[in-house]
ZAGUFI-433968 format. One record per atom (N, C-alpha, C): atom name; x, y, z; residue number from 1; residue in one letter. Coordinates in pm, whole numbers, plus 50000, padded with zeros to 5 digits. Layout:
<pts>
[pt CA,[X,Y,Z],NUM,a],
...
</pts>
This chain:
<pts>
[pt N,[20999,08385,94663],1,m],
[pt CA,[20910,08420,94556],1,m],
[pt C,[20834,08545,94602],1,m],
[pt N,[20814,08639,94510],2,l],
[pt CA,[20744,08762,94543],2,l],
[pt C,[20604,08750,94501],2,l],
[pt N,[20514,08803,94585],3,h],
[pt CA,[20373,08805,94553],3,h],
[pt C,[20344,08928,94471],3,h],
[pt N,[20222,08947,94428],4,q],
[pt CA,[20188,09061,94337],4,q],
[pt C,[20219,09196,94401],4,q],
[pt N,[20206,09205,94532],5,n],
[pt CA,[20237,09336,94598],5,n],
[pt C,[20378,09341,94654],5,n],
[pt N,[20467,09259,94595],6,n],
[pt CA,[20612,09258,94626],6,n],
[pt C,[20642,09214,94770],6,n],
[pt N,[20557,09135,94832],7,t],
[pt CA,[20586,09078,94963],7,t],
[pt C,[20637,08935,94945],7,t],
[pt N,[20719,08895,95031],8,i],
[pt CA,[20777,08761,95020],8,i],
[pt C,[20673,08657,95071],8,i],
[pt N,[20651,08556,94991],9,m],
[pt CA,[20552,08453,95023],9,m],
[pt C,[20621,08342,95098],9,m],
[pt N,[20554,08287,95199],10,n],
[pt CA,[20611,08173,95267],10,n],
[pt C,[20580,08047,95191],10,n],
[pt N,[20634,07937,95242],11,a],
[pt CA,[20621,07808,95165],11,a],
[pt C,[20477,07764,95146],11,a],
[pt N,[20396,07785,95248],12,e],
[pt CA,[20255,07745,95238],12,e],
[pt C,[20182,07828,95137],12,e],
[pt N,[20214,07960,95134],13,a],
[pt CA,[20146,08049,95034],13,a],
[pt C,[20194,08013,94892],13,a],
[pt N,[20319,07976,94876],14,i],
[pt CA,[20368,07935,94745],14,i],
[pt C,[20292,07807,94697],14,i],
[pt N,[20281,07712,94791],15,k],
[pt CA,[20212,07590,94761],15,k],
[pt C,[20067,07619,94717],15,k],
[pt N,[20004,07706,94794],16,q],
[pt CA,[19862,07738,94765],16,q],
[pt C,[19851,07812,94628],16,q],
[pt N,[19946,07898,94601],17,h],
[pt CA,[19949,07971,94474],17,h],
[pt C,[19953,07875,94357],17,h],
[pt N,[20044,07777,94356],18,f],
[pt CA,[20057,07687,94249],18,f],
[pt C,[19939,07588,94245],18,f],
[pt N,[19883,07557,94360],19,q],
[pt CA,[19758,07475,94356],19,q],
[pt C,[19645,07547,94290],19,q],
[pt N,[19631,07676,94318],20,n],
[pt CA,[19530,07758,94251],20,n],
[pt C,[19551,07767,94104],20,n],
[pt N,[19678,07776,94060],21,c],
[pt CA,[19709,07785,93920],21,c],
[pt C,[19667,07655,93845],21,c],
[pt N,[19685,07541,93912],22,r],
[pt CA,[19652,07416,93845],22,r],
[pt C,[19500,07401,93833],22,r],
[pt N,[19426,07444,93933],23,t],
[pt CA,[19282,07420,93931],23,t],
[pt C,[19200,07532,93871],23,t],
[pt N,[19258,07645,93858],24,s],
[pt CA,[19180,07762,93810],24,s],
[pt C,[19172,07767,93659],24,s],
[pt N,[19055,07797,93609],25,a],
[pt CA,[19036,07812,93465],25,a],
[pt C,[19093,07944,93417],25,a],
[pt N,[19088,08047,93504],26,n],
[pt CA,[19144,08179,93474],26,n],
[pt C,[19278,08192,93543],26,n],
[pt N,[19383,08156,93473],27,s],
[pt CA,[19520,08161,93535],27,s],
[pt C,[19602,08266,93473],27,s],
[pt N,[19556,08392,93472],28,e],
[pt CA,[19627,08506,93415],28,e],
[pt C,[19756,08528,93491],28,e],
[pt N,[19757,08511,93621],29,n],
[pt CA,[19877,08545,93706],29,n],
[pt C,[19968,08426,93720],29,n],
[pt N,[19940,08315,93656],30,c],
[pt CA,[20018,08196,93667],30,c],
[pt C,[20106,08188,93543],30,c],
[pt N,[20233,08196,93560],31,t],
[pt CA,[20321,08184,93447],31,t],
[pt C,[20367,08041,93430],31,t],
[pt N,[20378,08001,93304],32,r],
[pt CA,[20425,07867,93268],32,r],
[pt C,[20565,07885,93212],32,r],
[pt N,[20661,07812,93266],33,t],
[pt CA,[20794,07818,93214],33,t],
[pt C,[20842,07682,93176],33,t],
[pt N,[20951,07672,93112],34,g],
[pt CA,[21011,07544,93077],34,g],
[pt C,[20985,07498,92935],34,g],
[pt N,[20928,07587,92852],35,r],
[pt CA,[20901,07548,92713],35,r],
[pt C,[21021,07569,92625],35,r],
[pt N,[21118,07647,92662],36,g],
[pt CA,[21236,07671,92578],36,g],
[pt C,[21316,07553,92552],36,g],
[pt N,[21345,07470,92654],37,p],
[pt CA,[21426,07345,92624],37,p],
[pt C,[21355,07251,92528],37,p],
[pt N,[21223,07245,92530],38,n],
[pt CA,[21150,07161,92440],38,n],
[pt C,[21174,07201,92296],38,n],
[pt N,[21172,07327,92271],39,c],
[pt CA,[21199,07382,92136],39,c],
[pt C,[21340,07348,92096],39,c],
[pt N,[21435,07364,92185],40,f],
[pt CA,[21574,07335,92157],40,f],
[pt C,[21590,07193,92123],40,f],
[pt N,[21532,07102,92200],41,y],
[pt CA,[21536,06955,92178],41,y],
[pt C,[21475,06923,92046],41,y],
[pt N,[21357,06981,92017],42,g],
[pt CA,[21285,06956,91892],42,g],
[pt C,[21370,06992,91769],42,g],
[pt N,[21425,07112,91773],43,l],
[pt CA,[21506,07156,91654],43,l],
[pt C,[21630,07067,91645],43,l],
[pt N,[21691,07035,91760],44,g],
[pt CA,[21805,06947,91758],44,g],
[pt C,[21773,06807,91709],44,g],
[pt N,[21653,06760,91743],45,f],
[pt CA,[21609,06627,91691],45,f],
[pt C,[21600,06630,91537],45,f],
[pt N,[21535,06735,91484],46,i],
[pt CA,[21525,06745,91336],46,i],
[pt C,[21660,06750,91274],46,i],
[pt N,[21751,06835,91326],47,g],
[pt CA,[21881,06845,91268],47,g],
[pt C,[21959,06716,91279],47,g],
[pt N,[21951,06650,91393],48,a],
[pt CA,[22019,06522,91410],48,a],
[pt C,[21963,06412,91320],48,a],
[pt N,[21832,06417,91301],49,a],
[pt CA,[21768,06315,91215],49,a],
[pt C,[21816,06335,91072],49,a],
[pt N,[21818,06459,91030],50,v],
[pt CA,[21863,06487,90895],50,v],
[pt C,[22004,06440,90874],50,v],
[pt N,[22091,06475,90971],51,y],
[pt CA,[22237,06441,90966],51,y],
[pt C,[22252,06290,90966],51,y],
[pt N,[22201,06223,91061],52,f],
[pt CA,[22225,06077,91082],52,f],
[pt C,[22163,05998,90963],52,f],
[pt N,[22046,06034,90918],53,i],
[pt CA,[21980,05961,90807],53,i],
[pt C,[22055,05994,90676],53,i],
[pt N,[22104,06115,90659],54,s],
[pt CA,[22178,06142,90536],54,s],
[pt C,[22313,06072,90532],54,s],
[pt N,[22367,06034,90643],55,q],
[pt CA,[22490,05963,90650],55,q],
[pt C,[22475,05808,90641],55,q],
[pt N,[22349,05762,90643],56,s],
[pt CA,[22324,05618,90635],56,s],
[pt C,[22342,05562,90499],56,s],
[pt N,[22378,05436,90494],57,t],
[pt CA,[22400,05370,90362],57,t],
[pt C,[22287,05275,90327],57,t],
[pt N,[22192,05253,90414],58,g],
[pt CA,[22080,05167,90384],58,g],
[pt C,[21967,05190,90472],58,g],
[pt N,[21861,05114,90454],59,f],
[pt CA,[21737,05132,90533],59,f],
[pt C,[21762,05112,90683],59,f],
[pt N,[21827,05009,90721],60,w],
[pt CA,[21849,04976,90864],60,w],
[pt C,[21942,05078,90929],60,w],
[pt N,[22041,05122,90854],61,m],
[pt CA,[22129,05224,90910],61,m],
[pt C,[22050,05357,90923],61,m],
[pt N,[21956,05380,90838],62,g],
[pt CA,[21869,05500,90855],62,g],
[pt C,[21779,05487,90973],62,g],
[pt N,[21733,05368,91001],63,a],
[pt CA,[21651,05340,91120],63,a],
[pt C,[21739,05365,91250],63,a],
[pt N,[21863,05319,91245],64,v],
[pt CA,[21953,05341,91358],64,v],
[pt C,[21979,05489,91369],64,v],
[pt N,[21994,05562,91255],65,g],
[pt CA,[22013,05705,91257],65,g],
[pt C,[21897,05777,91319],65,g],
[pt N,[21772,05732,91291],66,f],
[pt CA,[21655,05790,91356],66,f],
[pt C,[21658,05772,91510],66,f],
[pt N,[21699,05649,91551],67,l],
[pt CA,[21711,05625,91695],67,l],
[pt C,[21820,05708,91759],67,l],
[pt N,[21929,05727,91690],68,k],
[pt CA,[22039,05811,91740],68,k],
[pt C,[21985,05956,91756],68,k],
[pt N,[21904,06003,91663],69,a],
[pt CA,[21848,06137,91668],69,a],
[pt C,[21764,06157,91792],69,a],
[pt N,[21697,06051,91838],70,l],
[pt CA,[21616,06061,91959],70,l],
[pt C,[21702,06086,92082],70,l],
[pt N,[21824,06031,92087],71,v],
[pt CA,[21908,06043,92206],71,v],
[pt C,[22033,06121,92181],71,v],
[pt N,[22031,06218,92089],72,w],
[pt CA,[22147,06298,92057],72,w],
[pt C,[22204,06369,92175],72,w],
[pt N,[22128,06415,92276],73,p],
[pt CA,[22189,06483,92391],73,p],
[pt C,[22289,06394,92465],73,p],
[pt N,[22264,06259,92461],74,v],
[pt CA,[22352,06171,92526],74,v],
[pt C,[22493,06177,92462],74,v],
[pt N,[22493,06179,92331],75,f],
[pt CA,[22623,06188,92258],75,f],
[pt C,[22690,06321,92286],75,f],
[pt N,[22610,06425,92296],76,l],
[pt CA,[22665,06562,92321],76,l],
[pt C,[22731,06565,92460],76,l],
[pt N,[22664,06517,92557],77,v],
[pt CA,[22717,06521,92694],77,v],
[pt C,[22842,06427,92703],77,v],
[pt N,[22831,06312,92643],78,y],
[pt CA,[22946,06217,92649],78,y],
[pt C,[23070,06282,92587],78,y],
[pt N,[23059,06343,92472],79,e],
[pt CA,[23171,06405,92409],79,e],
[pt C,[23220,06528,92485],79,e],
[pt N,[23128,06604,92545],80,a],
[pt CA,[23170,06716,92630],80,a],
[pt C,[23252,06669,92749],80,a],
[pt N,[23207,06563,92817],81,f],
[pt CA,[23280,06512,92931],81,f],
[pt C,[23413,06450,92884],81,f],
[pt N,[23415,06385,92768],82,h],
[pt CA,[23539,06330,92719],82,h],
[pt C,[23643,06441,92688],82,h],
[pt N,[23592,06553,92638],83,y],
[pt CA,[23679,06666,92607],83,y],
[pt C,[23729,06736,92733],83,y],
[pt N,[23637,06749,92834],84,i],
[pt CA,[23674,06824,92957],84,i],
[pt C,[23772,06738,93043],84,i],
[pt N,[23742,06614,93059],85,a],
[pt CA,[23827,06529,93148],85,a],
[pt C,[23876,06409,93069],85,a],
[pt N,[23991,06428,93001],86,p],
[pt CA,[24043,06315,92919],86,p],
[pt C,[24088,06193,92996],86,p],
</pts>
């Protein structure tokens, strides 16, 4: 990891940097990452919920469709592995 003046930080300096980011109210130099997958999952959840609920024939099948929408990545990975390694 590079510090602000482009010097390589050692492990202790990295640990201290992230500790300061957690406790500091002014965290301008602390970047937060990892929000992209949450958006992808959220949009996927909405799309899966619409799909599964629209395919349902009754209330309980709609409830099952909602539960399927919560775990749609499991279906995606299962089908991908099934396709890759038959």
